[in-house]
C-alpha positions in Angstrom: 14.8 74.3 12.8 12.2 72.3 14.8 12.7 68.8 16.0 10.1 67.4 13.4 11.8 69.2 10.5 15.2 68.0 11.6 14.0 64.4 11.8 12.4 64.7 8.3 15.7 65.9 6.9 17.5 63.1 8.7 15.0 60.6 7.2 15.5 61.9 3.7 19.2 61.6 3.9 18.9 58.1 5.5 16.6 56.9 2.7 18.9 58.4 0.0 21.8 56.6 1.5 19.8 53.3 1.7 18.8 53.6 -2.0 22.4 54.3 -2.9 23.1 50.8 -1.5 24.6 51.6 1.9 24.1 49.2 4.8 22.5 50.1 8.1 25.8 50.2 9.8 27.2 52.6 7.2 24.2 54.9 7.4 24.5 55.1 11.2 28.2 56.1 10.9 27.6 58.6 8.1 24.7 60.4 9.8 25.9 60.0 13.4 22.8 58.0 14.5 23.4 56.3 17.8 20.4 54.0 18.2 18.8 51.3 16.1 15.4 52.6 17.1 16.1 56.0 15.5 17.4 54.3 12.4 14.4 52.0 12.2 12.1 55.0 12.4 14.0 56.9 9.8 13.9 53.9 7.3 10.3 52.8 8.1 8.7 51.6 4.9 11.9 51.6 2.9 12.8 48.1 1.7 16.5 47.0 1.9 18.5 47.1 -1.3 18.5 43.8 -3.3 22.2 43.2 -2.7 21.7 43.0 1.0 19.1 40.3 0.8 20.2 36.9 1.8 19.0 34.0 -0.4 16.5 31.8 1.5 16.1 28.1 1.0 12.4 28.5 0.4 12.6 31.3 -2.2 12.1 28.8 -5.0 9.1 27.3 -3.2 7.7 30.9 -2.7 8.0 31.5 -6.4 6.4 28.2 -7.3 3.5 28.9 -4.9 2.8 32.2 -6.6 2.9 30.5 -9.9 0.4 27.8 -8.9 -1.8 30.5 -7.4 -1.8 32.4 -10.6 -2.9 29.2 -12.4 -6.0 29.0 -10.1 -4.8 26.5 -7.5 -6.3 26.8 -4.0 -4.3 26.9 -0.7 -4.7 23.2 0.0 -3.5 22.1 -3.5 -0.5 24.4 -3.3 0.4 23.2 0.2 0.1 19.5 -0.9 2.2 20.1 -4.1 5.0 21.9 -2.3 5.0 20.0 1.0 4.5 23.2 3.2 1.9 24.3 5.7 -1.3 25.9 4.4 -0.5 28.9 6.6 2.8 29.3 4.8 1.1 29.3 1.5 -1.3 32.0 2.8 1.6 34.2 3.8 3.2 33.8 0.4 0.2 34.5 -1.8 -2.3 36.4 0.3 -1.8 39.6 -1.8 -2.7 37.9 -5.0 -6.3 38.0 -6.4 -8.6 35.2 -5.7 -8.9 32.7 -8.7 -12.1 32.5 -10.6 -14.7 30.0 -9.3 -14.0 26.6 -10.8 -16.7 24.7 -12.8 -18.2 21.5 -11.4 -16.3 19.5 -14.1 -13.0 21.1 -13.2 -13.6 20.4 -9.5 -14.3 16.8 -10.3 -11.2 16.5 -12.5 -9.0 17.9 -9.8 -10.5 15.7 -7.1 -9.9 12.6 -9.2 -6.3 13.7 -9.9 -5.7 14.4 -6.2 -7.1 11.0 -5.3 -4.9 9.3 -7.9 -1.8 11.1 -6.6 -2.6 10.2 -3.0 -3.2 6.5 -3.6 -0.1 6.3 -5.9 2.0 6.9 -2.8 -0.4 5.5 -0.1 -1.0 2.1 -1.8 2.7 1.1 -1.8 3.1 2.4 1.8 0.1 0.3 3.0 1.3 -2.8 1.1 4.7 -2.4 2.7 3.1 -2.3 6.1 1.0 -5.4 5.4 4.1 -7.2 4.1 6.0 -6.3 7.3 3.2 -8.0 9.3 3.3 -11.1 7.1 7.1 -11.3 7.3 7.0 -11.0 11.0 4.4 -13.8 11.3 6.4 -16.0 9.0 9.5 -15.5 11.2 7.5 -16.7 14.2 6.7 -20.0 12.5 10.0 -20.8 10.9 10.6 -24.4 9.7 8.0 -26.9 10.5 8.9 -30.2 12.1 7.5 -33.5 10.9 5.1 -33.5 13.9 3.9 -30.0 13.1 3.3 -30.9 9.4 1.1 -33.8 10.5 -0.9 -31.6 12.9 -1.4 -28.8 10.3 -2.1 -31.3 7.5 -4.7 -33.1 9.5 -6.5 -29.9 10.4 -6.4 -28.8 6.8 -7.9 -32.1 5.7 -10.7 -31.8 8.3 -11.5 -28.4 6.9 -11.4 -29.2 3.2 -11.4 -33.0 2.8 -14.3 -35.5 2.6 -15.4 -37.0 5.9 -17.3 -40.0 7.0 -20.8 -39.5 8.5 -22.7 -41.6 11.0 -25.4 -42.1 8.3 -22.8 -42.8 5.6 -19.5 -44.5 6.6 -16.9 -43.6 4.1 -13.3 -44.0 5.3 -11.4 -42.7 2.4 -9.1 -39.7 1.9 -10.2 -37.2 -0.7 -8.9 -33.7 -0.6 -10.0 -30.9 -3.0 -8.8 -27.3 -3.2 -8.1 -24.5 -5.7 -5.0 -23.1 -3.9 -1.8 -24.5 -5.3 0.0 -23.6 -2.1 -2.4 -25.7 0.0 -2.3 -28.5 -2.5 1.5 -28.6 -2.3 1.4 -28.6 1.5 -1.1 -31.4 1.5 1.2 -33.5 -0.7 4.0 -32.8 1.8 1.6 -33.9 4.6 1.0 -37.2 2.8 4.7 -37.8 2.4 5.2 -37.2 6.1 2.3 -39.6 6.8 4.2 -42.3 4.9 2.0 -42.3 1.7 3.7 -43.3 -1.5 3.3 -41.1 -4.5 2.0 -44.2 -6.5 -1.0 -44.3 -4.1 -2.2 -40.9 -5.4 -4.8 -40.2 -8.0 -5.7 -36.7 -9.3 -8.7 -35.1 -11.0 -9.0 -31.5 -12.3 -12.5 -30.0 -11.8 -13.2 -26.8 -13.8 -15.9 -24.9 -15.7 -16.3 -26.0 -19.3 -15.8 -22.4 -20.5 -12.3 -22.2 -19.1 -9.0 -23.2 -20.7 -9.1 -26.8 -19.7 -5.8 -27.9 -21.3 -3.9 -25.0 -19.7 -5.5 -26.0 -16.3 -4.4 -29.6 -16.7 -0.8 -28.6 -17.5 -0.8 -26.2 -14.5 -1.8 -28.9 -12.0 0.7 -31.4 -13.6 3.4 -28.8 -12.8 2.2 -28.2 -9.3 2.0 -31.9 -8.3 5.0 -33.2 -10.3 2.9 -36.3 -10.8 2.9 -38.8 -13.8 0.1 -37.8 -16.3 -1.2 -41.4 -16.0 -2.2 -40.6 -12.3 -4.7 -38.0 -13.6 -8.2 -39.1 -14.2 -10.3 -37.5 -16.9 -11.1 -33.9 -16.1 -14.5 -33.2 -14.6 -16.2 -30.3 -16.4 -18.9 -28.2 -14.7 -21.7 -27.1 -17.0 -21.9 -23.3 -17.7 -24.9 -21.4 -16.4 -25.3 -18.2 -18.5 -27.3 -16.6 -15.7 -24.4 -16.9 -13.3 -21.9 -14.0 -13.2 -18.6 -15.8 -12.3 -15.6 -14.1 -10.8 -13.1 -17.0 -11.3 -12.3 -16.3 -14.9 -9.2 -15.4 -16.9 -5.7 -16.8 -17.1 -5.3 -17.1 -13.3 -8.3 -19.5 -13.1 -7.2 -23.2 -12.9 -10.2 -24.8 -11.3 -9.8 -27.2 -8.4 -7.7 -30.3 -7.9 -9.0 -33.3 -6.2 -6.5 -35.7 -4.6 -7.5 -39.3 -3.8 -5.4 -41.7 -1.7 -5.7 -45.3 -2.8 -6.2 -47.8 0.1 -6.4 -44.8 2.4 -8.8 -46.1 5.0 -6.0 -46.5 7.6 -4.7 -42.9 6.8 -8.3 -41.6 7.3 -8.5 -43.2 10.8 -5.1 -41.7 11.7 -6.3 -38.3 10.6 -9.3 -38.7 12.8 -7.1 -39.5 15.7 -4.7 -36.6 15.0 -7.6 -34.2 14.7 -9.4 -35.5 17.8 -6.2 -35.0 19.9 -5.4 -31.6 18.4 -9.0 -30.3 19.1 -9.5 -31.9 22.5 -10.0 -29.3 25.2 -7.1 -28.5 27.4 -7.2 -26.7 30.8 -6.0 -23.2 30.6 -2.7 -22.9 32.5 
């Protein structure tokens, strides 16, 4: 018998033993094969029996990838859904037929859904990053001293309060803003400056189409003032041609704060601001 015929006979016996469920080590022992190379050649193309396969952690992902491919998903969608590389998806499903070309409407639908899934996760991650910056900045500030409150309050007034002009001397303290946090801080500033709560008068300024009563109650709660300290609310006439953004339950208008007999405080604010804004040599 020639060498080729002998090898074919060896191959047939090796394959028969493999299909009977024998391991490679058992086949080598039964047939007297000495090298792995000879056994590899004899078993070429013959898959191992199912019982010898070791379960792999990604077998379930492999099956899911093929399922998604059968449903018409492309490689990128499958990779994103399963959290694996696109090349891995290709290795798992390359033998499957290409899905039919999607319609424009289906492409749009999948694009919108992919965008929604992306932002559902990304939005919270970005907000967490923004909040980390805010928290770090807040830690840098810490508790303000009385002096720091005076400086910050004076600067806030110089940005938002009424000011005397050379052509119109008006030394009075009037502060107006729509931010309840800034209003609360300005009241703290006034207390630090020695202003009694009885010296304060308030006025709500709001569009006539808003919920005026709710706004008045809101600012009463923010200030904690006596209702008698509130002047009659100032209503702004509605212009139907104007498209306003400040609408809805969160709109409370602005609050104006007047300090009675506040000329001396106004001059002090001028002094605080002048000193805070005066140029200093860079060290």
